[in-house]
C-alpha positions as CSV (number, residue, x, y, z in Angstrom):
1,X,-0.6,-1.8,-81.9
2,X,0.6,-5.3,-82.7
3,X,4.0,-6.7,-81.5
4,X,6.2,-9.7,-81.8
5,X,9.3,-10.3,-79.5
6,X,12.7,-11.7,-80.1
7,X,15.8,-12.5,-78.1
8,X,14.0,-13.9,-75.1
9,X,11.3,-16.5,-74.2
10,X,8.9,-13.8,-72.9
11,X,7.7,-10.6,-74.3
12,X,9.3,-8.5,-71.6
13,X,8.4,-5.9,-69.1
14,X,7.0,-3.1,-71.4
15,X,4.2,-5.3,-72.9
16,X,3.5,-6.8,-69.5
17,X,3.1,-3.3,-67.9
18,X,1.0,-1.9,-70.8
19,X,-1.4,-4.9,-70.7
20,X,-2.0,-4.6,-67.0
21,X,-4.8,-2.1,-67.6
22,X,-5.6,-2.8,-71.2
23,X,-3.3,-0.4,-73.1
24,X,-3.5,-0.9,-76.8
25,X,-0.8,-3.5,-77.4
26,X,-1.6,-6.9,-79.1
27,X,0.7,-9.9,-79.3
28,X,0.7,-11.3,-82.8
29,X,-0.6,-14.9,-82.9
30,X,2.3,-17.4,-83.0
31,X,4.8,-14.6,-82.5
32,X,5.4,-14.4,-86.3
33,X,5.7,-11.2,-88.3
34,X,2.2,-10.3,-89.6
35,X,1.7,-10.5,-93.4
36,X,0.5,-6.9,-93.5
37,X,0.3,-3.8,-91.4
38,X,2.8,-2.2,-89.0
39,X,4.1,-3.8,-85.9
40,X,6.7,-3.6,-83.1
41,X,9.6,-6.1,-82.7
42,X,10.2,-6.0,-78.9
43,X,13.6,-7.1,-77.7
44,X,13.5,-7.7,-73.9
45,X,17.0,-6.5,-72.9
46,X,16.8,-7.1,-69.1
47,X,20.5,-6.1,-68.7
48,X,22.2,-3.6,-71.0
49,X,25.3,-5.7,-71.6
50,X,23.1,-8.3,-73.4
51,X,23.0,-6.2,-76.5
52,X,26.8,-6.4,-76.9
53,X,27.2,-9.4,-79.2
54,X,30.5,-10.6,-77.8
55,X,29.5,-10.3,-74.1
56,X,26.1,-12.1,-74.7
57,X,27.8,-15.0,-76.4
58,X,30.6,-15.1,-73.8
59,X,28.1,-15.3,-71.0
60,X,25.9,-17.9,-72.7
61,X,22.8,-15.8,-73.2
62,X,20.9,-15.2,-76.4
63,X,22.1,-12.3,-78.6
64,X,19.1,-10.5,-79.9
65,X,20.6,-10.1,-83.4
66,X,20.8,-13.9,-83.8
67,X,17.0,-14.1,-83.2
68,X,15.8,-11.4,-85.6
69,X,15.1,-13.1,-88.9
70,X,15.7,-11.4,-92.3
71,X,12.0,-10.9,-92.9
72,X,11.7,-8.7,-89.8
73,X,14.8,-6.7,-90.7
74,X,13.3,-6.1,-94.1
75,X,10.1,-4.8,-92.5
76,X,12.2,-2.5,-90.3
77,X,14.1,-1.2,-93.4
78,X,10.8,-0.7,-95.2
79,X,9.3,1.3,-92.4
80,X,6.7,-1.3,-91.5
81,X,8.3,-2.3,-88.1
82,X,10.3,-0.8,-85.3
83,X,12.8,-2.6,-83.0
84,X,12.1,-1.7,-79.4
85,X,14.9,-2.5,-77.0
86,X,12.9,-2.9,-73.8
87,X,14.9,-2.2,-70.7
88,X,12.1,-0.5,-68.8
89,X,13.0,-2.7,-65.8
90,X,16.4,-0.9,-65.4
91,X,18.0,2.6,-65.7
92,X,21.4,2.0,-67.2
93,X,23.8,4.9,-67.5
94,X,25.4,5.6,-70.9
95,X,28.1,3.1,-71.9
96,X,29.7,3.6,-75.3
97,X,30.2,-0.1,-75.8
98,X,26.4,-0.7,-75.6
99,X,25.5,1.9,-78.1
100,X,28.5,1.2,-80.3
101,X,27.3,-2.3,-80.8
102,X,23.8,-1.1,-81.5
103,X,25.2,1.3,-84.1
104,X,27.1,-1.6,-85.7
105,X,24.0,-3.7,-85.8
106,X,22.1,-0.9,-87.6
107,X,24.9,-0.4,-90.1
108,X,25.3,-4.1,-90.8
109,X,21.6,-4.6,-91.4
110,X,21.1,-1.2,-93.2
111,X,18.6,0.0,-90.6
112,X,17.9,3.7,-90.2
113,X,19.0,4.5,-86.6
114,X,15.7,6.2,-85.5
115,X,13.8,2.9,-86.2
116,X,15.6,1.4,-83.2
117,X,14.0,2.6,-79.9
118,X,15.9,2.4,-76.6
119,X,13.2,2.2,-73.9
120,X,14.6,2.5,-70.3
121,X,13.8,4.2,-67.0
122,X,16.7,6.6,-67.2
123,X,15.5,10.0,-68.4
124,X,19.1,11.3,-68.4
125,X,20.6,8.9,-70.9
126,X,19.4,10.6,-74.1
127,X,21.2,13.8,-73.3
128,X,24.5,12.0,-72.7
129,X,24.1,10.0,-75.8
130,X,23.5,13.1,-78.0
131,X,26.3,15.0,-76.4
132,X,28.6,12.0,-77.1
133,X,27.8,11.5,-80.7
134,X,26.7,15.0,-81.8
135,X,25.0,14.0,-85.0
136,X,21.7,14.9,-86.6
137,X,18.5,13.2,-85.5
138,X,18.5,11.0,-88.6
139,X,21.6,9.2,-87.2
140,X,20.4,8.9,-83.6
141,X,18.5,6.1,-81.9
142,X,15.1,7.0,-80.6
143,X,14.8,7.2,-76.9
144,X,11.7,6.7,-74.8
145,X,11.1,6.4,-71.0
146,X,9.0,3.9,-69.2
147,X,9.1,2.6,-65.6
148,X,7.9,-1.0,-65.2
149,X,8.2,-1.0,-61.4
150,X,6.3,2.2,-60.9
151,X,3.6,1.2,-63.3
152,X,3.1,-2.1,-61.6
153,X,3.0,-0.3,-58.2
154,X,0.4,2.3,-59.0
155,X,-1.6,-0.5,-60.7
156,X,-1.4,-2.6,-57.6
157,X,-2.6,0.2,-55.4
158,X,-5.6,0.8,-57.7
159,X,-6.7,-2.8,-57.3
160,X,-7.2,-2.5,-53.5
161,X,-10.4,-2.0,-51.5
162,X,-11.3,1.6,-52.0
163,X,-13.9,1.5,-49.3
164,X,-11.1,0.9,-46.8
165,X,-9.1,4.0,-47.6
166,X,-10.3,6.1,-44.7
167,X,-9.8,3.3,-42.2
168,X,-6.2,2.9,-43.5
169,X,-5.6,6.6,-43.1
170,X,-6.9,6.5,-39.5
171,X,-4.6,3.7,-38.7
172,X,-1.6,5.3,-40.4
173,X,-2.0,8.5,-38.4
174,X,-3.0,7.0,-35.0
175,X,-0.5,8.3,-32.4
176,X,-1.2,5.2,-30.3
177,X,0.1,2.9,-33.0
178,X,3.5,4.6,-33.2
179,X,6.4,3.0,-31.4
180,X,9.3,3.8,-33.7
181,X,10.6,7.0,-35.3
182,X,11.3,6.0,-38.9
183,X,11.2,3.1,-41.4
184,X,14.2,2.4,-43.6
185,X,13.8,-0.6,-45.8
186,X,16.9,-1.7,-47.7
187,X,17.1,-4.4,-50.4
188,X,20.4,-5.0,-52.2
189,X,23.2,-3.6,-50.0
190,X,24.4,-0.8,-52.4
191,X,27.0,1.6,-51.2
192,X,24.6,4.5,-50.5
193,X,22.4,2.2,-48.4
194,X,25.3,1.1,-46.3
195,X,26.2,4.7,-45.7
196,X,22.6,5.6,-44.9
197,X,22.3,2.9,-42.3
198,X,25.7,4.0,-40.9
199,X,24.4,7.5,-40.7
200,X,21.4,6.4,-38.7
201,X,23.7,4.6,-36.3
202,X,26.1,7.5,-35.9
203,X,23.2,10.0,-35.3
204,X,21.7,7.7,-32.6
205,X,18.6,7.1,-34.6
206,X,19.1,3.4,-35.5
207,X,17.8,1.9,-32.3
208,X,14.6,3.9,-32.2
209,X,13.8,3.1,-35.9
210,X,12.7,0.1,-37.9
211,X,15.6,-0.7,-40.3
212,X,16.1,-3.6,-42.6
213,X,19.4,-4.7,-44.0
214,X,19.8,-8.3,-45.3
215,X,23.6,-8.2,-45.3
216,X,26.4,-7.8,-47.9
217,X,25.7,-11.4,-49.2
218,X,22.5,-10.2,-50.7
219,X,24.1,-8.0,-53.3
220,X,23.5,-8.4,-57.0
221,X,25.3,-7.5,-60.2
222,X,28.5,-6.7,-58.3
223,X,26.9,-3.6,-56.7
224,X,27.6,-4.5,-53.1
225,X,28.6,-2.0,-50.4
226,X,31.9,-3.7,-49.5
227,X,34.7,-2.0,-47.6
228,X,36.4,-1.0,-50.9
229,X,33.3,0.6,-52.4
230,X,32.3,2.3,-49.2
231,X,35.9,3.6,-48.8
232,X,35.8,5.1,-52.3
233,X,32.5,6.8,-51.6
234,X,33.7,8.4,-48.3
235,X,36.9,9.5,-50.0
236,X,34.9,11.1,-52.8
237,X,32.6,12.9,-50.3
238,X,34.9,14.0,-47.3
239,X,32.0,15.6,-45.6
240,X,30.7,12.2,-44.7
241,X,34.1,10.9,-43.4
242,X,32.8,10.9,-39.9
243,X,30.7,7.8,-40.8
244,X,33.8,5.6,-41.5
245,X,33.5,3.6,-38.2
246,X,29.7,3.4,-38.4
247,X,30.0,2.0,-42.0
248,X,32.1,-0.8,-40.7
249,X,29.4,-1.6,-38.1
250,X,26.7,-1.3,-40.8
251,X,28.5,-3.8,-43.1
252,X,28.6,-6.2,-40.2
253,X,24.8,-6.4,-40.0
254,X,23.1,-9.7,-41.2
255,X,19.5,-10.5,-41.7
256,X,18.0,-7.5,-40.0
257,X,14.3,-7.6,-41.1
258,X,11.3,-5.5,-40.2
259,X,8.6,-6.9,-42.6
260,X,7.1,-10.4,-42.8
261,X,8.6,-11.5,-46.1
262,X,11.4,-14.0,-46.6
263,X,12.2,-12.7,-50.1
264,X,14.9,-10.0,-50.8
265,X,15.7,-7.7,-53.7
266,X,13.4,-7.6,-56.7
267,X,11.3,-10.4,-55.3
268,X,9.7,-7.7,-53.0
269,X,8.6,-5.4,-55.8
270,X,4.9,-6.3,-55.5
271,X,4.8,-6.9,-51.8
272,X,3.9,-4.4,-49.0
273,X,3.7,-5.1,-45.3
274,X,1.7,-2.2,-44.0
275,X,2.5,-2.9,-40.3
276,X,5.9,-1.3,-40.2
277,X,4.6,1.9,-41.9
278,X,1.8,2.2,-39.3
279,X,4.3,1.8,-36.4
280,X,6.6,4.6,-37.7
281,X,6.2,8.3,-38.1
282,X,7.9,8.6,-41.5
283,X,9.9,6.6,-44.2
284,X,13.5,7.1,-45.2
285,X,13.4,5.5,-48.6
286,X,16.7,4.3,-50.0
287,X,16.2,4.2,-53.7
288,X,18.1,2.0,-56.2
289,X,20.7,4.7,-56.9
290,X,21.8,8.0,-55.4
291,X,23.7,9.3,-58.4
292,X,25.0,12.8,-59.3
293,X,22.4,13.1,-62.1
294,X,23.6,10.5,-64.6
295,X,20.5,8.5,-63.6
296,X,17.1,10.2,-63.5
297,X,14.4,7.8,-62.2
298,X,12.6,6.6,-59.1
299,X,11.1,3.1,-58.5
300,X,8.3,1.4,-56.7
301,X,10.2,1.9,-53.4
302,X,9.2,5.5,-53.4
303,X,5.7,4.9,-54.7
304,X,4.9,2.4,-51.9
305,X,5.6,5.0,-49.2
306,X,3.7,7.8,-50.9
307,X,0.8,5.5,-51.9
308,X,0.3,4.4,-48.3
309,X,0.3,8.1,-47.3
310,X,3.4,7.7,-45.2
311,X,5.5,10.9,-44.8
312,X,8.6,10.3,-46.8
313,X,12.2,11.4,-47.2
314,X,14.4,9.8,-49.9
315,X,18.0,8.9,-50.5
316,X,18.0,8.8,-54.2
317,X,18.9,10.6,-57.4
318,X,18.5,14.3,-57.8
319,X,14.8,15.4,-58.2
320,X,13.4,12.0,-57.1
321,X,10.6,13.7,-55.2
322,X,9.7,15.5,-58.4
323,X,8.9,12.1,-60.0
324,X,6.3,11.5,-57.3
325,X,4.8,14.9,-57.5
326,X,4.4,14.7,-61.3
327,X,2.0,11.8,-60.6
328,X,0.0,13.9,-58.3
329,X,1.5,13.1,-54.9
330,X,2.3,15.8,-52.4
331,X,5.8,15.8,-50.9
332,X,4.9,16.7,-47.2
333,X,6.8,20.0,-47.3
334,X,7.2,22.2,-45.4
335,X,6.6,19.9,-42.5
336,X,9.2,17.5,-44.0
337,X,11.8,19.7,-45.8
338,X,12.5,18.7,-49.4
339,X,15.4,21.1,-50.3
340,X,17.8,18.2,-50.5
341,X,16.0,16.8,-53.5
342,X,17.4,19.5,-55.7
343,X,21.1,19.0,-54.6
344,X,23.1,17.3,-57.4
345,X,26.2,16.4,-55.3
346,X,25.5,13.0,-53.7
347,X,27.6,13.6,-50.6
348,X,26.0,17.0,-49.9
349,X,22.5,15.6,-50.7
350,X,22.9,12.7,-48.2
351,X,24.2,15.1,-45.5
352,X,21.1,17.3,-46.1
353,X,18.9,14.3,-45.7
354,X,20.6,13.4,-42.3
355,X,20.1,17.0,-41.2
356,X,16.4,16.8,-42.1
357,X,16.0,13.5,-40.3
358,X,17.3,15.2,-37.1
359,X,15.0,18.2,-37.6
360,X,11.9,16.0,-38.0
361,X,13.0,13.8,-35.1
362,X,13.2,16.9,-32.8
363,X,9.8,18.1,-33.9
364,X,8.2,14.7,-33.3
365,X,9.8,14.5,-29.9
366,X,8.4,17.9,-28.9
367,X,4.8,17.1,-30.1
368,X,4.2,13.8,-31.8
369,X,0.4,14.3,-31.9
370,X,0.7,17.7,-33.4
371,X,3.3,16.5,-35.9
372,X,1.0,13.7,-37.1
373,X,-1.8,16.2,-37.4
374,X,0.3,18.5,-39.6
375,X,1.0,15.8,-42.1
376,X,-2.3,13.9,-42.0
377,X,-4.1,15.7,-44.7
378,X,-1.2,15.4,-47.2
379,X,-0.9,11.7,-46.3
380,X,-4.6,11.1,-46.7
381,X,-4.6,12.9,-50.1
382,X,-1.7,10.7,-51.3
383,X,-3.4,7.5,-50.1
384,X,-6.6,8.5,-51.8
385,X,-4.8,9.2,-55.0
386,X,-3.0,5.9,-55.1
387,X,-5.8,3.6,-53.8
388,X,-8.5,5.5,-55.8
389,X,-6.6,4.9,-59.1
390,X,-5.6,8.5,-59.6
391,X,-1.9,7.7,-59.7
392,X,-2.5,4.9,-62.2
393,X,-4.5,7.3,-64.4
394,X,-1.7,9.9,-64.2
395,X,1.0,7.4,-65.1
396,X,-1.1,6.1,-68.0
397,X,-1.7,9.7,-69.4
398,X,2.0,10.7,-69.0
399,X,3.7,7.5,-70.2
400,X,1.5,4.7,-71.6
401,X,-0.5,7.0,-73.9
402,X,2.5,9.2,-74.8
403,X,5.0,6.4,-75.5
404,X,2.5,4.4,-77.6
405,X,1.4,7.4,-79.5
406,X,5.0,8.3,-80.4
407,X,5.7,4.7,-81.5
408,X,2.6,4.8,-83.6
409,X,3.8,8.0,-85.3
410,X,7.2,6.4,-86.0
411,X,5.3,3.5,-87.7
412,X,3.0,5.8,-89.7
C-alpha cells in the first residue's frame, strides 16, 4: 500500500512502526501523489491540538490543511485516497474542539467523513465520539487503533540474542541477586505517579525498593504532579487522603535514579537497563495514565517488564493487564493478584494496588526463594514470548495486518 505524507517533515510513527518488520507500506517516490492507483495521505499529528487550525497557527506549527494540495483532496473525494491522521504515539481523550475542526475541514473540502481515519492508541475514543454525535456511519470519521511504543518494544525484544534467553531467566530469578523488594520507574511526574511514590513512602516500602523520580521539573505538556493537581486528585478520591503528607515529601524528590541512563521521558522508550529488574522481586509499573476508562491503552513501560519476565503490577488504566495478555503474556496471577485491573474507579484501583503490594511483600518476606519459584515459569514463558518474537508476531497479527487490511478495504 503506497503512501505520501503531509503536515510534517517526516512520515510519522505509523509508517515507521509498520516498516520495522516489513509490513506492506511503500512511500511514494518524491512524496508526490501517484498518477494512478490508490494511496494513503498520512498526516503525522503528534499532538491532537495540531489539527485545530487556529491553535496550530497561533503556536507556530504547520496546519495540515495548508499542506494538502487540491490534487490530493480531489483523490480523496474520488475514493482514490484516504487521509490518515496518525497519532499512534499518543492516546488523546475525546475533545469536541479537535473533532469539530476535523468535521469543518471535511465539509469545506467536500470530503466524505469515513475517508478520514483517526489512528490513535486510545481504544475508548470511538465510543465517546459516536455517543457525542449520534449520527449514521456515513457521517462519522473512521477510527483505528495502533500503538507505536508497544510495536517498537516488542520488535526490539525480538531483535535480541535468542540463545541467551535461558541465561537471562536464570539471572532474573536468582535469589542471590535480589537486594530490593520492587522496581518502580517513573518518567514524567504525572499526578498518579506522585501519589504512587507517596504510597510507597507511607507504607514503608520506599526505602527497601528501587524507585526513580526525576522531579517535578521534568514534566511535559503541563501534566505535572504539582501541589494543586495532587490536591485535586486526593479530594476526588478521599480514600487516599492519608497520603497527603507523603505526597508533599514525594514532590520534594529530585533526580532519584535507579538505571544507568541520563535521559528522561520519551527518550527512554527504547532503552532498558536490565540490572534493576534482576535486583528486585517485582515491578510496579506506573503507566502514562491511570484514568477512569476514558483512555484505554498501555505502552512500552508495561511491555518492558513483561518482556523481561519480571513479575508485574501496574498503576494504569482499567484493564491494562488485559492488553498484555492479549499479546500472549501471562499476568502472574494468582501469585500476584490482578483483581485491581478490572476496577474502573482510579482511587479504589490505586488502593487495591497498594494492598496487593503489601500482600506480595509479606509473602516474599516469609519465603523469598519459594515466591520466586512460584513465579519463575510464568516469567520464563513471558521472556521466551518476547525474546523469541512471539509477542511481535501477535502484535502484527492483531494490529498491523488488521489495520492495513481495513484501510485497503476503504480504498477498494
